[in-house]
C-alpha positions as CSV (number, residue, x, y, z in Angstrom):
1,M,63.1,-112.0,2.4
2,D,61.1,-112.2,-0.8
3,V,60.8,-116.0,-1.3
4,T,59.9,-115.7,-5.0
5,A,63.2,-113.9,-5.5
6,T,65.1,-116.9,-4.2
7,L,63.3,-119.6,-6.2
8,S,65.8,-119.4,-9.0
9,L,67.7,-122.3,-7.4
10,G,69.6,-120.1,-4.9
11,D,70.5,-117.5,-7.6
12,P,72.2,-119.4,-10.4
13,L,74.2,-116.3,-11.2
14,E,76.1,-116.3,-7.9
15,P,79.2,-118.1,-9.3
16,A,79.2,-115.8,-12.3
17,R,79.0,-112.8,-10.0
18,K,82.0,-113.9,-8.1
19,A,83.9,-114.6,-11.3
20,T,82.9,-111.2,-12.7
21,A,84.2,-109.4,-9.7
22,E,87.5,-111.3,-9.8
23,M,88.0,-110.7,-13.5
24,L,87.4,-106.9,-13.0
25,Q,89.6,-106.8,-10.0
26,T,92.6,-108.5,-11.7
27,R,92.3,-107.2,-15.3
28,E,94.9,-105.0,-16.9
29,R,93.4,-101.5,-16.8
30,T,94.5,-100.4,-20.3
31,Y,93.5,-103.6,-22.0
32,S,90.1,-104.7,-23.4
33,L,87.9,-106.9,-21.2
34,P,88.2,-110.6,-20.9
35,Q,86.2,-112.6,-23.4
36,P,83.2,-113.5,-21.2
37,F,82.2,-109.8,-20.8
38,Y,81.4,-109.7,-24.5
39,T,80.1,-113.2,-25.1
40,D,78.6,-114.8,-22.0
41,E,74.9,-114.7,-21.4
42,R,75.3,-114.9,-17.6
43,L,77.5,-111.8,-17.6
44,F,75.0,-110.1,-19.8
45,Q,72.3,-110.8,-17.2
46,I,74.7,-109.3,-14.6
47,D,75.1,-106.2,-16.8
48,M,71.3,-105.9,-17.0
49,Q,70.9,-106.3,-13.2
50,E,73.9,-104.2,-12.0
51,I,74.0,-101.5,-14.7
52,F,70.8,-101.1,-16.7
53,Q,68.5,-101.8,-13.7
54,K,70.5,-99.5,-11.3
55,E,71.9,-96.6,-13.3
56,W,70.0,-93.6,-14.7
57,L,68.9,-94.1,-18.3
58,I,67.5,-91.7,-20.9
59,A,64.0,-92.9,-21.6
60,G,63.2,-90.2,-24.2
61,M,62.6,-86.5,-24.7
62,T,60.0,-84.4,-23.1
63,C,58.9,-83.2,-26.5
64,E,57.8,-86.7,-27.3
65,I,55.0,-86.4,-24.6
66,P,54.0,-82.8,-25.0
67,A,50.5,-82.9,-23.5
68,K,48.6,-84.6,-20.8
69,G,48.0,-88.2,-21.6
70,N,50.9,-88.6,-24.1
71,Y,53.0,-91.6,-23.4
72,I,56.0,-93.5,-24.7
73,T,57.0,-97.1,-23.8
74,L,60.4,-98.9,-23.8
75,Q,61.9,-102.2,-22.8
76,I,64.8,-102.5,-20.4
77,G,65.8,-106.1,-20.5
78,K,62.8,-108.0,-19.3
79,N,61.1,-104.9,-17.9
80,P,58.5,-103.0,-20.0
81,I,58.4,-99.3,-18.9
82,L,55.8,-96.6,-19.4
83,V,56.5,-92.9,-19.3
84,V,53.4,-90.6,-19.4
85,R,52.6,-86.9,-19.1
86,G,50.2,-86.3,-16.2
87,A,48.3,-83.4,-14.8
88,E,50.0,-80.0,-14.7
89,G,52.6,-81.2,-17.1
90,K,54.3,-83.6,-14.6
91,V,56.1,-86.6,-16.1
92,H,55.5,-90.0,-14.5
93,A,57.2,-93.3,-15.1
94,F,55.9,-96.8,-14.2
95,H,56.5,-100.4,-14.8
96,N,54.2,-101.1,-17.7
97,V,52.5,-104.0,-15.8
98,C,48.9,-104.2,-14.7
99,R,48.6,-105.0,-11.0
100,H,45.8,-107.5,-11.7
101,R,47.5,-110.3,-13.6
102,G,50.5,-108.7,-15.0
103,S,49.5,-107.8,-18.5
104,R,51.2,-104.9,-20.2
105,L,49.1,-101.8,-20.1
106,C,50.3,-99.8,-23.1
107,V,51.3,-102.0,-26.1
108,S,52.2,-99.2,-28.6
109,D,55.5,-97.4,-28.8
110,K,53.7,-94.1,-28.2
111,G,50.2,-92.7,-28.0
112,K,47.7,-90.6,-26.1
113,V,45.1,-91.7,-23.5
114,A,42.7,-90.2,-21.0
115,K,43.4,-93.0,-18.5
116,L,45.6,-96.0,-18.5
117,V,43.3,-99.0,-19.2
118,C,44.4,-102.6,-19.3
119,H,43.0,-104.3,-22.4
120,Y,42.8,-107.6,-20.6
121,H,40.2,-107.0,-17.8
122,Q,39.8,-103.2,-18.1
123,W,41.5,-102.3,-14.8
124,T,41.8,-98.5,-15.1
125,Y,44.5,-96.2,-13.7
126,E,44.9,-92.5,-13.4
127,L,47.9,-91.0,-15.2
128,D,49.7,-90.7,-11.8
129,G,49.4,-94.5,-11.3
130,R,46.4,-94.6,-8.9
131,L,44.0,-97.5,-9.5
132,L,40.6,-96.0,-10.3
133,F,38.5,-99.1,-11.4
134,A,38.8,-102.8,-10.9
135,G,35.2,-103.8,-11.1
136,T,32.8,-105.1,-8.4
137,E,34.1,-108.6,-9.2
138,M,37.1,-108.1,-6.8
139,G,34.7,-108.0,-3.8
140,A,33.7,-105.5,-1.3
141,D,36.8,-105.7,0.8
142,F,39.2,-105.0,-2.1
143,D,41.3,-101.9,-1.4
144,M,42.2,-100.1,-4.7
145,K,44.7,-97.9,-2.9
146,E,47.0,-101.0,-2.5
147,Y,47.1,-101.7,-6.2
148,G,48.5,-98.6,-7.9
149,L,51.1,-99.0,-10.7
150,K,54.6,-99.6,-9.5
151,P,56.5,-96.4,-10.0
152,V,59.9,-95.9,-11.6
153,H,62.2,-93.1,-10.5
154,V,62.1,-90.3,-13.1
155,K,63.8,-86.9,-13.4
156,V,63.6,-84.3,-16.2
157,A,66.3,-81.8,-17.2
158,G,67.1,-80.0,-20.4
159,G,64.4,-81.7,-22.4
160,Y,65.6,-85.2,-21.4
161,I,63.7,-87.8,-19.4
162,F,65.9,-89.9,-17.1
163,I,64.6,-93.0,-15.4
164,S,66.1,-95.5,-13.0
165,L,64.8,-98.9,-12.0
166,A,66.9,-98.9,-8.9
167,E,65.4,-98.8,-5.4
168,N,68.0,-96.1,-4.5
169,P,69.5,-94.6,-7.7
170,P,72.9,-93.0,-7.7
171,A,73.1,-89.2,-7.3
172,I,72.6,-87.3,-10.6
173,D,71.2,-83.9,-9.7
174,E,74.5,-82.0,-10.1
175,F,74.8,-83.2,-13.7
176,L,71.1,-82.5,-14.4
177,A,71.7,-78.9,-13.2
178,T,74.6,-78.6,-15.7
179,L,72.5,-80.2,-18.4
180,E,69.7,-77.8,-17.8
181,H,72.1,-74.8,-18.1
182,Y,73.7,-76.1,-21.3
183,M,70.4,-76.9,-23.0
184,E,68.7,-73.6,-22.1
185,P,69.4,-72.0,-25.6
186,Y,67.5,-74.8,-27.3
187,D,64.1,-74.3,-25.6
188,M,63.6,-78.1,-25.6
189,E,59.9,-77.9,-24.8
190,N,59.4,-76.4,-28.2
191,T,61.1,-79.1,-30.2
192,K,59.9,-82.2,-32.0
193,V,61.4,-85.5,-33.3
194,A,61.8,-85.1,-37.1
195,V,63.3,-88.6,-37.7
196,H,63.5,-91.7,-35.5
197,T,65.4,-94.8,-36.5
198,T,66.2,-98.1,-34.9
199,L,69.3,-100.2,-35.8
200,M,69.9,-103.8,-34.6
201,E,73.6,-104.7,-34.2
202,K,74.8,-108.2,-33.6
203,A,77.4,-107.1,-31.0
204,N,77.6,-106.7,-27.2
205,W,76.5,-103.3,-26.0
206,K,79.9,-102.5,-24.6
207,L,81.5,-103.0,-28.0
208,V,79.0,-100.4,-29.4
209,L,80.0,-98.0,-26.6
210,E,83.7,-98.7,-27.0
211,N,83.5,-97.9,-30.7
212,N,81.7,-94.7,-30.0
213,R,84.2,-93.6,-27.4
214,E,87.1,-93.2,-29.8
215,C,87.6,-91.8,-33.3
216,Y,90.8,-93.7,-33.9
217,H,88.8,-95.6,-36.5
218,C,87.2,-92.6,-38.1
219,S,89.6,-91.7,-40.9
220,G,89.4,-95.3,-42.2
221,S,85.6,-95.7,-41.8
222,H,83.6,-92.5,-41.8
223,P,84.1,-90.4,-44.9
224,E,80.7,-88.8,-44.6
225,L,81.1,-87.8,-41.0
226,L,84.6,-86.4,-41.4
227,Q,83.3,-83.9,-43.9
228,T,82.2,-81.8,-40.9
229,L,83.3,-83.5,-37.6
230,L,86.7,-82.9,-36.1
231,E,88.2,-86.2,-34.9
232,W,89.1,-84.8,-31.5
233,D,87.1,-82.7,-29.0
234,D,89.8,-81.4,-26.6
235,T,92.6,-78.9,-27.1
236,N,94.8,-81.2,-25.0
237,D,94.4,-84.0,-27.5
238,P,97.9,-85.1,-28.7
239,R,96.7,-84.7,-32.3
240,A,95.5,-81.1,-31.7
241,S,97.3,-78.7,-34.0
242,Q,97.8,-74.9,-33.3
243,D,95.3,-74.2,-36.2
244,F,92.7,-76.3,-34.3
245,K,93.4,-74.5,-31.1
246,D,93.0,-71.2,-32.8
247,H,89.7,-72.3,-34.4
248,V,88.4,-73.4,-31.0
249,A,89.4,-70.0,-29.5
250,A,87.7,-68.0,-32.3
251,S,84.6,-70.1,-32.0
252,A,84.5,-69.8,-28.3
253,A,84.7,-66.0,-28.5
254,A,81.6,-65.9,-30.8
255,W,79.7,-68.3,-28.5
256,E,80.6,-66.2,-25.5
257,A,79.2,-63.1,-27.1
258,E,75.9,-64.9,-27.6
259,K,75.8,-66.4,-24.1
260,I,76.0,-69.9,-25.5
261,P,77.5,-72.4,-22.9
262,Y,80.5,-74.2,-24.3
263,L,83.1,-75.0,-21.7
264,H,84.1,-78.6,-21.0
265,K,82.2,-79.9,-18.0
266,S,82.5,-83.4,-16.6
267,H,80.8,-85.2,-13.7
268,G,83.1,-88.1,-13.0
269,L,83.5,-90.5,-15.9
270,R,79.8,-90.9,-16.4
271,N,78.9,-87.5,-17.8
272,R,80.6,-84.9,-19.9
273,I,79.4,-81.9,-22.0
274,V,81.6,-79.9,-24.3
275,R,80.9,-77.7,-27.3
276,M,83.4,-78.0,-30.1
277,P,83.5,-76.3,-33.5
278,L,82.9,-78.3,-36.7
279,L,85.4,-78.0,-39.6
280,K,85.8,-74.5,-40.8
281,G,83.2,-73.5,-43.3
282,T,80.6,-76.0,-42.0
283,V,77.7,-75.4,-39.6
284,S,75.9,-78.8,-39.4
285,M,76.5,-82.5,-39.8
286,T,75.2,-82.8,-43.3
287,M,76.9,-84.0,-46.5
288,D,77.5,-80.4,-47.7
289,G,78.1,-78.9,-44.2
290,K,75.2,-76.5,-44.6
291,Q,72.1,-76.3,-42.3
292,A,69.8,-79.3,-42.2
293,C,67.0,-77.1,-40.9
294,Q,66.5,-73.5,-41.9
295,K,64.6,-72.7,-38.7
296,L,67.1,-72.6,-35.8
297,M,66.4,-74.0,-32.4
298,G,65.2,-72.0,-29.4
299,R,66.8,-68.6,-29.0
300,I,69.8,-69.4,-31.2
301,K,70.5,-66.8,-33.9
302,N,73.8,-68.1,-35.2
303,P,73.8,-71.5,-37.0
304,D,77.6,-71.8,-36.5
305,L,77.5,-73.4,-33.0
306,G,79.7,-76.4,-33.8
307,S,78.5,-79.5,-32.0
308,M,77.8,-79.7,-28.3
309,R,78.6,-83.2,-27.4
310,I,76.9,-84.8,-24.4
311,L,77.9,-88.2,-23.0
312,H,75.7,-90.1,-20.5
313,L,76.9,-93.5,-19.5
314,P,76.0,-96.3,-19.8
315,H,74.2,-95.7,-23.0
316,S,73.9,-92.3,-24.7
317,W,75.8,-89.8,-26.7
318,N,74.4,-86.6,-28.4
319,H,75.3,-83.9,-30.9
320,C,73.6,-80.5,-30.5
321,M,74.0,-78.0,-33.3
322,G,72.3,-74.7,-34.0
323,D,69.7,-76.1,-36.4
324,H,69.1,-79.6,-35.0
325,M,70.3,-82.1,-32.5
326,I,70.8,-85.9,-32.5
327,V,70.2,-88.2,-29.6
328,F,71.6,-91.7,-29.6
329,T,70.7,-94.4,-27.1
330,V,71.9,-98.0,-26.7
331,W,69.7,-100.8,-25.5
332,P,71.1,-104.3,-24.8
333,I,69.1,-107.2,-26.1
334,S,71.3,-110.2,-25.4
335,A,75.0,-110.9,-24.9
336,Q,75.6,-110.4,-28.6
337,E,72.7,-108.2,-29.8
338,T,72.1,-104.5,-29.2
339,M,69.5,-101.9,-30.3
340,V,70.7,-98.4,-31.2
341,T,68.1,-95.7,-31.5
342,T,68.7,-92.3,-33.2
343,K,66.5,-89.3,-33.0
344,W,66.9,-86.1,-35.0
345,L,65.2,-83.1,-33.3
346,V,64.3,-79.7,-34.7
347,H,62.3,-76.6,-33.8
348,K,58.6,-77.7,-33.3
349,D,57.5,-75.1,-35.9
350,A,59.9,-76.3,-38.6
351,V,58.0,-77.6,-41.6
352,E,59.1,-80.8,-43.3
353,G,59.7,-80.1,-47.0
354,V,60.0,-76.4,-46.4
355,D,62.5,-75.9,-43.5
356,Y,64.1,-79.3,-43.6
357,N,64.4,-82.4,-45.8
358,P,64.6,-85.5,-43.6
359,E,66.7,-87.4,-46.1
360,H,69.3,-84.6,-46.2
361,M,69.2,-84.3,-42.4
362,R,69.8,-88.0,-41.7
363,K,72.2,-89.0,-44.5
364,V,75.5,-88.5,-42.6
365,W,74.4,-90.4,-39.5
366,D,72.6,-93.1,-41.4
367,A,75.8,-93.9,-43.1
368,T,77.9,-93.5,-40.0
369,N,75.6,-95.7,-37.9
370,D,75.7,-98.5,-40.5
371,Q,79.5,-98.3,-40.7
372,D,79.7,-98.5,-36.9
373,R,77.3,-101.4,-36.9
374,R,79.6,-103.3,-39.3
375,L,82.7,-102.5,-37.2
376,A,81.0,-103.6,-34.0
377,E,79.8,-106.9,-35.6
378,E,83.2,-107.7,-37.0
379,N,84.7,-106.9,-33.6
380,Q,82.2,-109.3,-32.0
381,R,82.9,-112.1,-34.5
382,G,86.6,-111.8,-33.7
383,I,86.1,-111.8,-30.0
384,N,84.1,-115.0,-30.2
385,S,87.2,-116.8,-31.4
386,T,89.2,-119.1,-29.2
387,A,92.2,-116.9,-30.3
388,Y,90.9,-113.8,-28.6
389,Q,92.7,-112.3,-25.6
390,P,92.5,-108.8,-24.3
391,G,94.5,-106.3,-26.4
392,P,96.0,-103.0,-25.4
393,Y,94.2,-99.7,-25.8
394,S,96.1,-96.6,-27.0
395,K,96.4,-94.4,-23.9
396,T,96.1,-91.3,-26.2
397,Y,93.8,-92.2,-29.1
398,E,91.6,-94.5,-27.0
399,F,91.6,-92.7,-23.7
400,G,87.8,-92.4,-24.0
401,V,87.4,-96.2,-24.2
402,V,89.7,-96.6,-21.1
403,N,87.5,-94.1,-19.3
404,F,84.3,-96.0,-20.2
405,I,85.7,-99.3,-19.1
406,D,87.0,-97.7,-15.9
407,W,83.5,-96.4,-15.2
408,Y,81.9,-99.8,-16.1
409,S,84.3,-101.7,-13.9
410,Q,83.8,-99.4,-11.0
411,R,80.0,-99.4,-11.2
412,V,79.7,-103.2,-11.6
413,L,82.1,-103.8,-8.6
414,E,80.3,-101.3,-6.4
415,N,76.8,-102.7,-7.3
416,L,78.0,-106.2,-6.7
417,G,79.2,-105.1,-3.3
418,A,82.7,-106.3,-4.2
419,E,86.1,-104.8,-3.3
420,P,87.2,-102.1,-5.7
421,A,90.1,-102.9,-8.0
422,A,93.5,-101.4,-7.1
423,Y,93.7,-99.7,-10.5
424,L,90.4,-98.0,-9.9
425,K,91.7,-96.6,-6.6
426,E,94.5,-95.0,-8.5
427,V,92.0,-93.5,-11.0
428,Q,89.9,-92.1,-8.2
429,A,93.0,-90.5,-6.6
430,Q,94.0,-88.7,-9.8
């Protein structure tokens, strides 16, 4: 047993762990979560330990580290992480912590290096994590092979970089194979990030995800978005009209002819991919519905590809169009603060000011993100009240929220080693 891991007074979170499991086992499935899940710092720490330190997360895009020595950094709770492109194009991920005295190695959000050098005492590492130099000061019996960087599990598929801090991460290869197939038309190695924004929201991360998983609120909150986006993405949606179904069928026929993947594909509740048309007469999520970038992505010839929507729980949703794509990731900061990053990607040869105007490209989602921020923050303020009690989700309009909370409840209970809830057994049997 690691003694240092038990010095936190016998794990002060243990009572909170038991309470968390009990609340998840006894909650009403189609109701929002009990208040502590949105407000309590102890439950936030459990979320970080049992979800964000054990599930697969999207660290970034391969186009962000196009050549040997390119790196990006990120923060997952208290854990600084480094992702770097090594020899022969291989992507590596490490804890961004020097094995000497623990200083962060790379302190910028991104950059390019020949070797990984700690600024503190110049310990030097190869891009694959091997320690190369520690100085003669460490003594003749110092074994550098024992002090390589601590690795983080990493997988690459469809231009996405997935990492997991878990010792034994959950299975994900089946989804990654699907993602690779669906992203093939985009030739993601030949893309670039045209715009990258960061938004801080004073709300629990689960409220940010709940808001994203339904469009029940869209008609009253997102006028810019609804100039192109259909509120539903399934022909079985109770709101789906015959006109919508005909529009989907006609679009699917055109995509089929160009060998563009579009069929709905799910991997449990964690991952789903589906391509849906935008409103008739629009081809991109812009204010006028016209292309945001004149140079289409990959092998795509037809700008009218609708939006391929990719969900990856616990923290990402994506829209992939013919001319550009948008990647959203959610990063918990505290029980009531969350960071949302948005990246707009285009063909790497697209020229700013010629092929695309960044302000035109980002305007719809800048507005939508800020509107969602206000909704989540007001939601949080209300939940903080002594008057809050879990309220019912709509089983039709908010089924996506129910699915998210089902997934969250299942993963937390499993990772805590607790008995599954009876309602989750029913979900799994369906």
